[in-house]
N, C-alpha and C positions, 0 to 999 in steps of 0.2 A: 276277203276284205271285210265283209259284214261281221264275221266271227271275230276278227281281230279288233274291230271297233267295239264290239260288246265286251270283249275281254279287257280292253283298255278303259272302258267306261266303268267296269266293275272295280278295277284297280284304283281308279280315281275316286270312286265312291268310298272305298275302304280307307284310302289315305285321308280324305276329308273328314271322315268319321274319327279317325285316330287323332287328327289335328284338333278337332273339337274336344275330344276327351282330354287331350293334354292341356288344352286351354281352360279346362274346368267345366265343361258342359257335356251333355249327352251320356250321363252315367246311368240313367234309368234302365237302359236295355242290358246292362252288364250284370253278369252273375258274379259270385264271390271270387271264383278263379280268375276271371277276366280282370276284376278290380285288382287282385294281387299281382297279376302280370303287368298291368298298367303301372302300379306302384313301383315294381322292380325296374321297369323301363325309365320311369322318372328318376329313381335313385341313381341308375347308371348314367343317365344324361347329366344329372347334377354333378356327379363325380368327374365326368369328362370335362365339364365346364370349369370346375375347380382346379383340375390338373393343368388346364390351358391358361388360367388366369395369371399366375406369376410370370411366365415368359412374356406374355403380352404386356403386362404392367412394366416390366423392365424395358421392353422394346419402346413403349410409349414414352417412358422416362428419358431414354436416350434420345429419341426423336425430338422431344420437347426441349431438352437441353441443347441440342444442336441448333434448333430453330431459334432459341433464345440467344445463343451466342452469335448467330448470323444477324439477328435483329440488332444486337448491341453494336456489332461492327458497322452495320449500315447506319445506325444512328450516329455513331462517332464520326463516320465519314461525312455525313450530312452536316453535323455541327462544324467540322473543319471547313467544309466548303462554304458554309454560311459565314463563318468568321473571316475567311479570306475574301469573300464577296464584300462584306462590310468594310474591310480595310481598303479594298480596291475602290469601293464607292466613295470612301473618304478622300481619295486622291493622293494620299501620302505613300508613294511607292517604297520609300525606305522603310517605313513602318510595316508595310505589307511584306517586304522581304524578311524583316526580323520575325514577324509572326510566322511566316512560312518556315523559316529555319527552326523556330521553336517548336513547331508541331509536325515537322517532317517525319519524325520517328513514328507518328501515329498512322501514317499513310502506308 
């Protein structure tokens, strides 16, 4: 149990050091080979991000388009409901029926 704890603590220490290096700190202890290895890791990470970016951008565009369409539909329904409410409030049922017939294709 104690040995496992030490091993995990050492792994944690190495990972934290690597994170600090990727964030731009803790370079003083690195030799030239380690710096080159870090640079190669950064390049491969950047390439992976660039490869993932276009599909995510398309997905976000589709999602935002869908949400925009749903918001427009909701807004249209609310305007229709408000118009009908105003006509009902005015008390002219014949006019309310005419308005409803005129906008029933929106519903």
